[in-house]
VMD Tcl script that draws the C-alpha trace (Angstrom):
set ca {
  {113.35 137.87 75.00}
  {113.18 134.23 74.23}
  {115.00 134.32 70.87}
  {118.25 136.21 70.34}
  {117.46 138.87 67.77}
  {119.86 139.88 65.01}
  {119.79 143.70 64.46}
  {119.88 143.52 60.63}
  {117.16 140.97 60.67}
  {115.06 143.11 63.06}
  {115.49 146.19 60.86}
  {114.38 144.26 57.79}
  {111.38 142.82 59.72}
  {110.48 146.21 60.98}
  {110.58 147.70 57.49}
  {108.20 145.02 56.22}
  {105.87 145.60 59.18}
  {105.93 149.35 58.49}
  {105.08 148.83 54.79}
  {102.33 146.38 55.63}
  {100.68 148.75 58.16}
  {100.90 151.72 55.75}
  {99.33 149.64 53.04}
  {96.50 148.51 55.29}
  {95.89 151.90 56.92}
  {95.97 154.00 53.78}
  {99.24 156.01 54.44}
  {98.35 157.11 57.96}
  {100.59 156.20 60.89}
  {99.04 154.19 63.76}
  {99.61 155.18 67.26}
  {102.34 153.40 69.35}
  {103.73 151.90 66.19}
  {106.95 150.58 67.74}
  {105.31 149.14 70.72}
  {102.77 147.34 68.61}
  {105.48 145.82 66.50}
  {107.43 144.61 69.61}
  {104.25 143.13 71.23}
  {103.38 141.26 68.09}
  {106.82 139.92 67.70}
  {106.94 138.70 71.24}
  {103.64 136.94 70.95}
  {104.85 135.15 67.77}
  {108.16 134.22 69.48}
  {106.35 132.78 72.43}
  {103.84 130.90 70.31}
  {106.67 129.56 68.11}
  {108.75 128.38 71.09}
  {105.77 126.79 72.86}
  {105.02 124.86 69.66}
  {108.59 123.69 69.46}
  {108.57 122.51 73.04}
  {105.37 120.62 72.54}
  {106.53 118.88 69.35}
  {109.84 118.06 70.91}
  {108.41 116.61 74.01}
  {105.74 114.52 72.28}
  {107.63 113.73 69.08}
  {105.12 115.40 66.79}
  {102.13 113.69 68.34}
  {99.43 115.14 70.48}
  {99.75 114.45 74.24}
  {96.87 112.02 74.14}
  {98.45 109.96 71.34}
  {101.84 110.06 72.99}
  {100.43 108.84 76.36}
  {98.28 106.21 74.55}
  {101.34 104.70 72.74}
  {103.29 104.41 75.96}
  {100.26 102.89 77.70}
  {99.79 100.23 74.96}
  {103.40 99.19 75.12}
  {103.23 99.17 78.91}
  {100.16 96.96 78.78}
  {101.88 94.57 76.45}
  {104.78 94.29 78.84}
  {102.44 93.88 81.91}
  {100.28 91.15 80.18}
  {103.19 89.22 78.92}
  {104.80 89.04 82.46}
  {108.34 88.78 81.14}
  {107.51 86.16 78.49}
  {109.08 87.37 75.22}
  {107.06 85.07 73.01}
  {103.77 86.29 74.51}
  {104.80 89.90 74.22}
  {105.64 89.36 70.54}
  {102.23 87.66 69.97}
  {100.34 90.52 71.69}
  {102.40 93.12 69.75}
  {101.66 91.31 66.48}
  {97.95 91.29 67.23}
  {97.98 95.04 67.92}
  {100.28 95.79 64.94}
  {97.99 93.90 62.45}
  {95.03 96.11 63.48}
  {96.98 99.38 62.88}
  {96.30 100.99 59.53}
  {97.95 104.30 60.13}
  {101.62 104.17 59.27}
  {102.69 106.93 61.69}
  {100.86 105.27 64.56}
  {102.95 102.07 63.97}
  {106.11 104.10 63.86}
  {105.24 106.13 66.92}
  {104.43 102.95 68.90}
  {107.69 101.41 67.77}
  {109.58 104.51 69.07}
  {107.70 104.21 72.31}
  {108.79 100.57 72.70}
  {112.35 101.47 71.80}
  {112.42 104.19 74.54}
  {111.05 101.72 77.01}
  {113.97 99.28 76.09}
  {111.59 96.71 74.71}
  {113.48 95.78 71.52}
  {111.34 92.74 70.68}
  {108.20 94.86 70.78}
  {109.95 97.56 68.77}
  {110.73 95.11 66.00}
  {107.08 94.09 65.54}
  {105.81 97.71 65.22}
  {108.75 98.72 63.13}
  {108.04 95.87 60.75}
  {104.38 97.05 60.52}
  {105.46 100.63 59.90}
  {107.69 99.29 57.06}
  {104.70 97.33 55.66}
  {102.52 100.44 55.71}
  {105.15 102.57 54.01}
  {106.25 104.86 56.89}
  {109.79 103.39 56.88}
  {111.71 103.32 53.63}
  {113.20 100.15 52.29}
  {116.74 101.58 52.85}
  {116.08 102.45 56.53}
  {114.55 99.02 57.10}
  {117.52 97.32 55.46}
  {120.03 99.36 57.50}
  {118.20 98.38 60.67}
  {118.32 94.70 59.83}
  {122.04 94.87 58.93}
  {122.81 96.73 62.08}
  {120.93 94.09 64.13}
  {122.97 91.33 62.46}
  {126.14 93.23 63.25}
  {127.21 93.74 59.71}
}
mol new
graphics top color blue
foreach p $ca { graphics top sphere $p radius 0.5 }
foreach p [lrange $ca 0 end-1] q [lrange $ca 1 end] { graphics top cylinder $p $q radius 0.2 }
display resetview
């Protein structure tokens, strides 16, 4: 199995399953009761783990959003050709058009993972302006950057 099962937990879960099936079926026992329970539990475990993998890999975004954020940051880096001021200007233009606070934060995280700190700052500032980043988090970031 994918998840380590605790015996006490499993017996409690089985008890609830048993009561639910009896309630739904009007007091008659279904065929292959134990196997049905185990199959349903396995399906739920697999579904839960797949969801966890997807969210972990894409940071809570869909794959399309995740790829798009990386592509946008990559385009900024390519168009600026190593010029930091031009990269900041391009980032600022994009950031000003963003109205979704989580999109700004996700793009900032994409820039940070690509080691583009100057682009990260622009999108992080926009996420702060839109309300995705709290005042305390933004203050801590600025103090950390100043070395305080």
